[in-house]
DSSP file (Angstrom, degrees, kcal/mol; ACC not computed):
  #  RESIDUE AA STRUCTURE BP1 BP2  ACC     N-H-->O    O-->H-N    N-H-->O    O-->H-N    TCO  KAPPA ALPHA  PHI   PSI    X-CA   Y-CA   Z-CA
    1    1 A X              0   0    0      0, 0.0     2,-0.4     0, 0.0    17,-0.1   0.000 360.0 360.0 360.0 131.4    0.0    0.0    0.0
    2    2 A X        +     0   0    0     15,-0.5    15,-2.9     2,-0.0     2,-0.3  -0.827 360.0 164.2 -98.9 143.4    1.2    3.5   -0.9
    3    3 A X  E     -A   16   0A   0     -2,-0.4     2,-0.5    13,-0.3    13,-0.2  -0.967  36.9-117.1-152.6 166.9    0.1    6.4    1.1
    4    4 A X  E     -A   15   0A   0     11,-2.8    11,-2.0    -2,-0.3     2,-0.6  -0.942  28.9-156.4-110.8 128.6    0.7   10.1    2.0
    5    5 A X  E     -A   14   0A   0     -2,-0.5     2,-0.5     9,-0.2     9,-0.2  -0.887  12.3-178.8-113.4 124.9    1.6   10.7    5.5
    6    6 A X  E     -A   13   0A   0      7,-2.7     7,-3.3    -2,-0.6     2,-0.4  -0.981   9.6-174.7-120.8 128.8    1.0   14.2    7.3
    7    7 A X  E     +A   12   0A   0     -2,-0.5     2,-0.3     5,-0.2     5,-0.2  -0.960  13.6 171.6-128.1 141.6    2.0   14.7   10.8
    8    8 A X        -     0   0    0      3,-3.1    -2,-0.0    -2,-0.4     0, 0.0  -0.697  55.8 -85.0-121.1-175.6    1.7   17.5   13.4
    9    9 A X  S    S+     0   0    0     -2,-0.3     3,-0.1     1,-0.2    -2,-0.0   0.875 125.8  25.3 -55.3 -40.6    2.4   17.5   17.0
   10   10 A X  S    S+     0   0    0      1,-0.2     2,-0.4    -3,-0.0    -1,-0.2   0.701 121.4  42.5-101.1 -22.4   -1.0   16.1   18.0
   11   11 A X        -     0   0    0      2,-0.0    -3,-3.1     0, 0.0     2,-0.4  -0.964  51.1-163.9-136.4 139.6   -2.2   14.2   14.9
   12   12 A X  E     -A    7   0A   0     -2,-0.4     2,-0.4    -5,-0.2    -5,-0.2  -0.995  15.7-169.4-119.3 128.2   -0.9   11.8   12.2
   13   13 A X  E     -A    6   0A   0     -7,-3.3    -7,-2.7    -2,-0.4     2,-0.4  -0.964   6.8-169.1-118.4 132.5   -2.9   11.3    9.1
   14   14 A X  E     -A    5   0A   0     -2,-0.4     2,-0.5    -9,-0.2    -9,-0.2  -0.976   3.5-167.9-120.9 136.2   -2.4    8.7    6.4
   15   15 A X  E     -A    4   0A   0    -11,-2.0   -11,-2.8    -2,-0.4    -2,-0.0  -0.984  24.5-120.6-123.0 123.5   -4.2    8.8    3.2
   16   16 A X  E     -A    3   0A   0     -2,-0.5     2,-0.6   -13,-0.2   -13,-0.3  -0.306  21.9-142.3 -60.8 145.3   -4.1    5.8    0.8
   17   17 A X        -     0   0    0    -15,-2.9   -15,-0.5     5,-0.0     2,-0.3  -0.942  18.3-170.8-118.0 114.4   -2.7    6.6   -2.6
   18   18 A X    >   -     0   0    0     -2,-0.6     3,-2.3     1,-0.1     4,-0.0  -0.767  33.0-114.7-108.4 153.5   -4.4    4.8   -5.5
   19   19 A X  G >  S+     0   0    0     -2,-0.3     3,-0.6     1,-0.3    18,-0.1   0.740 114.8  51.0 -52.1 -34.1   -3.2    4.8   -9.1
   20   20 A X  G 3  S+     0   0    0      1,-0.2    -1,-0.3    16,-0.1    16,-0.1   0.277 102.7  62.5 -92.7  11.6   -6.1    6.7  -10.4
   21   21 A X  G <  S+     0   0    0     -3,-2.3     2,-0.6    14,-0.1    -1,-0.2   0.069  71.4 108.3-121.1  18.2   -5.6    9.5   -7.9
   22   22 A X    <   +     0   0    0     -3,-0.6    13,-3.0    13,-0.3     2,-0.3  -0.878  43.9 168.2-105.9 124.5   -2.2   10.9   -8.7
   23   23 A X  E     -B   34   0B   0     -2,-0.6     2,-0.3    11,-0.3    11,-0.2  -0.927  15.3-177.0-136.3 157.1   -2.2   14.3  -10.3
   24   24 A X  E     -B   33   0B   0      9,-2.3     9,-2.5    -2,-0.3     2,-0.4  -0.877  25.8-118.5-140.9 170.1    0.2   17.1  -11.2
   25   25 A X  E     -B   32   0B   0     -2,-0.3    30,-0.4     7,-0.2     7,-0.2  -0.968  34.1-111.8-113.6 135.8    0.0   20.5  -12.7
   26   26 A X     >  -     0   0    0      5,-2.2     4,-1.3    -2,-0.4    30,-0.2  -0.433  17.6-141.1 -64.6 130.1    1.8   21.3  -15.9
   27   27 A X  T  4 S+     0   0    0     -2,-0.1    -1,-0.1     2,-0.1    29,-0.1   0.631  98.2  41.6 -75.8  -8.1    4.7   23.7  -15.3
   28   28 A X  T  4 S+     0   0    0      3,-0.1    -1,-0.1    29,-0.0    28,-0.0   0.882 131.8  14.0 -98.2 -53.5    4.0   25.5  -18.6
   29   29 A X  T  4 S-     0   0    0      2,-0.1    -2,-0.1    28,-0.0    27,-0.0   0.677  90.4-128.2 -95.7 -17.8    0.1   25.9  -18.9
   30   30 A X     <  +     0   0    0     -4,-1.3     2,-0.2     1,-0.3    -3,-0.1   0.436  51.9 154.5  86.1  -0.2   -0.8   25.0  -15.4
   31   31 A X        -     0   0    0     -6,-0.1    -5,-2.2     1,-0.1     2,-0.4  -0.405  44.5-126.1 -66.9 132.6   -3.4   22.4  -16.4
   32   32 A X  E     +B   25   0B   0     -7,-0.2     2,-0.3    -2,-0.2    -7,-0.2  -0.685  39.1 173.6 -77.1 129.4   -4.0   19.7  -13.8
   33   33 A X  E     -B   24   0B   0     -9,-2.5    -9,-2.3    -2,-0.4     2,-0.2  -0.965  34.5-101.8-139.3 152.5   -3.5   16.2  -15.3
   34   34 A X  E     -B   23   0B   0     -2,-0.3     2,-0.5   -11,-0.2   -11,-0.3  -0.517  30.5-143.9 -71.6 142.4   -3.4   12.6  -14.2
   35   35 A X        -     0   0    0    -13,-3.0   -13,-0.3    -2,-0.2     2,-0.2  -0.945  13.4-133.1-110.4 125.1    0.0   11.0  -13.7
   36   36 A X    >>  -     0   0    0     -2,-0.5     4,-1.4     1,-0.1     3,-1.0  -0.492  18.6-122.0 -74.6 144.5    0.3    7.3  -14.6
   37   37 A X  H 3> S+     0   0    0      1,-0.2     4,-2.2     2,-0.2     5,-0.1   0.824 111.3  62.8 -54.4 -34.1    2.1    5.0  -12.0
   38   38 A X  H 3> S+     0   0    0      1,-0.2     4,-1.9     2,-0.2    -1,-0.2   0.843  99.6  54.2 -66.5 -30.1    4.7    4.1  -14.8
   39   39 A X  H <> S+     0   0    0     -3,-1.0     4,-1.8     2,-0.2    -1,-0.2   0.939 107.8  48.1 -62.2 -46.0    5.8    7.7  -15.0
   40   40 A X  H  X S+     0   0    0     -4,-1.4     4,-2.0     1,-0.2    -2,-0.2   0.891 109.3  56.1 -67.1 -36.4    6.5    7.8  -11.2
   41   41 A X  H  X S+     0   0    0     -4,-2.2     4,-2.6     1,-0.2    -1,-0.2   0.875 105.0  51.1 -56.0 -42.5    8.4    4.5  -11.7
   42   42 A X  H  X S+     0   0    0     -4,-1.9     4,-2.2     1,-0.2     6,-0.2   0.898 107.8  53.2 -65.3 -37.0   10.7    6.1  -14.2
   43   43 A X  H  <>S+     0   0    0     -4,-1.8     5,-1.5     1,-0.2     4,-0.4   0.921 111.9  44.8 -64.2 -42.6   11.4    9.0  -11.8
   44   44 A X  H ><5S+     0   0    0     -4,-2.0     3,-0.9     1,-0.2    -1,-0.2   0.901 112.0  52.3 -69.1 -44.0   12.4    6.6   -9.1
   45   45 A X  H 3<5S+     0   0    0     -4,-2.6    -2,-0.2     1,-0.2    -1,-0.2   0.843 106.0  53.0 -60.3 -35.0   14.5    4.5  -11.4
   46   46 A X  T 3<5S-     0   0    0     -4,-2.2    -1,-0.2    -5,-0.2    -2,-0.2   0.579 115.1-115.4 -82.1  -4.0   16.5    7.4  -12.7
   47   47 A X  T < 5 +     0   0    0     -3,-0.9    -3,-0.2    -4,-0.4    -2,-0.1   0.523  69.0 138.1  91.3   2.3   17.3    8.4   -9.2
   48   48 A X      < -     0   0    0     -5,-1.5     2,-0.3    -6,-0.2    -1,-0.2  -0.228  48.8-123.6 -79.3 169.9   15.5   11.7   -9.3
   49   49 A X        -     0   0    0      1,-0.1     3,-0.3    -2,-0.0     4,-0.1  -0.808  14.2-124.5-110.4 155.9   13.3   13.0   -6.3
   50   50 A X  S >  S+     0   0    0     -2,-0.3     3,-0.9     1,-0.2    -1,-0.1   0.747 101.2  67.8 -74.3 -20.2    9.7   13.8   -6.4
   51   51 A X  T 3  S+     0   0    0      1,-0.2    -1,-0.2     3,-0.0    -3,-0.0   0.858 107.5  38.2 -67.6 -35.8   10.2   17.4   -5.0
   52   52 A X  T 3  S+     0   0    0     -3,-0.3     2,-0.4     2,-0.0    -1,-0.2   0.287  93.9 113.8-104.6  15.6   12.0   18.7   -8.0
   53   53 A X    <   -     0   0    0     -3,-0.9     2,-0.4    -4,-0.1    -3,-0.0  -0.714  42.3-169.5 -89.4 131.2   10.0   16.8  -10.7
   54   54 A X        -     0   0    0     -2,-0.4     2,-0.5   -30,-0.1   -28,-0.1  -0.986   4.4-162.6-112.3 130.9    7.8   18.5  -13.2
   55   55 A X        -     0   0    0     -2,-0.4     2,-0.2   -30,-0.4   -28,-0.1  -0.975  13.7-144.0-116.9 122.4    5.4   16.4  -15.3
   56   56 A X        -     0   0    0     -2,-0.5   -30,-0.1   -30,-0.2     2,-0.1  -0.554  16.6-115.5 -86.8 147.9    4.1   18.1  -18.5
   57   57 A X     >  -     0   0    0     -2,-0.2     4,-2.4     1,-0.1     5,-0.2  -0.332  35.0-103.4 -70.5 165.1    0.6   17.6  -19.8
   58   58 A X  H  > S+     0   0    0      1,-0.2     4,-1.8     2,-0.2    -1,-0.1   0.841 118.2  58.3 -62.4 -36.9    0.3   16.0  -23.2
   59   59 A X  H  4 S+     0   0    0      1,-0.2    -1,-0.2     2,-0.2     4,-0.1   0.924 115.2  33.9 -60.3 -47.5   -0.5   19.3  -24.9
   60   60 A X  H  4 S+     0   0    0      1,-0.2     3,-0.4     2,-0.2    -2,-0.2   0.787 114.1  58.0 -83.2 -25.5    2.7   20.9  -23.8
   61   61 A X  H  < S+     0   0    0     -4,-2.4    -2,-0.2     1,-0.2    -1,-0.2   0.852 116.4  34.5 -73.0 -33.7    4.9   17.8  -24.0
   62   62 A X  S  < S+     0   0    0     -4,-1.8     2,-0.2    -5,-0.2    -1,-0.2   0.236  89.0 124.9-104.3  12.2    4.1   17.2  -27.7
   63   63 A X              0   0    0     -3,-0.4    -3,-0.1     1,-0.1    -4,-0.0  -0.503 360.0 360.0 -70.3 131.8    3.9   20.9  -28.7
   64   64 A X              0   0    0     -2,-0.2    -1,-0.1     0, 0.0    -4,-0.1   0.529 360.0 360.0 -86.9 360.0    6.2   21.8  -31.5
């Protein structure tokens, strides 16, 4: 199970992370779009971290 964990001094919250609930905003146009799990696997395999990662929407990625 993958989840997001948020903690404060008094409360810890865990939210399950499902493959159809992963989203990002395109750094060019700002459009929110779904991110596929295989895109995240590629980031992990390349040794990059999530905090510095930008994932472009299809419109901006394939724009000439």
